[in-house]
C-alpha positions in Angstrom: 40.9 -12.4 -23.9 39.0 -11.1 -21.0 40.3 -11.7 -17.5 38.1 -14.1 -15.6 35.9 -12.6 -12.9 36.5 -13.5 -9.4 33.8 -15.7 -7.9 31.4 -13.6 -5.9 30.1 -14.8 -2.5 26.4 -15.2 -2.1 24.9 -12.2 -0.2 23.4 -13.0 3.2 19.7 -12.9 3.1 18.0 -10.3 5.1 14.9 -11.4 6.9 11.9 -9.4 5.7 8.8 -9.4 7.9 5.7 -10.5 5.9 3.2 -7.7 5.5 -0.3 -8.3 6.8 -3.7 -6.8 6.1 -4.5 -4.4 8.9 -8.2 -4.6 8.1 -8.3 -8.4 8.5 -6.2 -8.2 11.7 -8.6 -5.6 13.2 -11.7 -7.5 11.8 -13.1 -4.4 10.1 -16.5 -5.0 8.6 -16.3 -2.2 6.0 -14.0 0.7 5.1 -15.7 4.0 5.7 -15.0 6.6 3.1 -15.6 9.4 5.6 -12.7 8.2 7.8 -10.0 10.3 6.2 -7.3 9.6 8.7 -7.3 5.9 7.7 -7.5 6.7 4.0 -4.6 9.1 4.0 -2.3 6.4 5.3 -2.8 4.6 1.9 -2.1 7.6 -0.3 1.4 8.8 -1.3 2.4 12.4 -0.7 1.5 13.1 -4.3 -2.1 11.8 -3.7 -1.7 8.5 -5.6 -3.2 5.3 -4.2 -0.6 2.8 -2.9 -0.6 -0.7 -4.4 -1.6 -3.7 -2.3 2.0 -5.0 -2.6 3.2 -1.9 -0.8 0.5 -1.8 1.9 0.1 -5.5 2.5 -3.7 -5.4 2.2 -5.5 -8.5 1.0 -7.2 -8.3 -2.4 -10.7 -7.9 -0.8 -9.8 -5.1 1.4 -7.7 -3.4 -1.3 -10.7 -3.3 -3.6 -12.8 -1.8 -0.8 -10.1 0.7 0.1 -9.9 1.8 -3.6 -13.7 2.3 -3.7 -13.6 4.3 -0.4 -10.8 6.6 -1.7 -12.6 7.2 -5.0 -15.8 8.1 -3.1 -14.0 10.4 -0.7 -12.4 12.2 -3.7 -15.7 12.6 -5.5 -17.3 14.4 -2.5 -14.1 16.4 -2.0 -13.0 14.9 1.2 -9.7 13.9 -0.3 -7.8 15.7 -3.1 -7.3 14.0 -6.5 -3.7 15.3 -6.6 -1.3 17.0 -4.1 0.9 19.8 -5.3 
């Protein structure tokens, strides 16, 4: 027979601040594909786009951000991959 496991205590919950859409907070009308400083914030160091769950963007602005990043990549403002 296996020895019974000691009862584990519930872990204290850590308060995690809810992420918010920075574009909604700043009341941005559209996301400019030429604004590379803003777009780089939403890319990983390898050049991949970050998910909306990670950045906290709402669905509408995540779609616009994706389009802006793709446009900037097509005209060589942003790299497709980082080495």
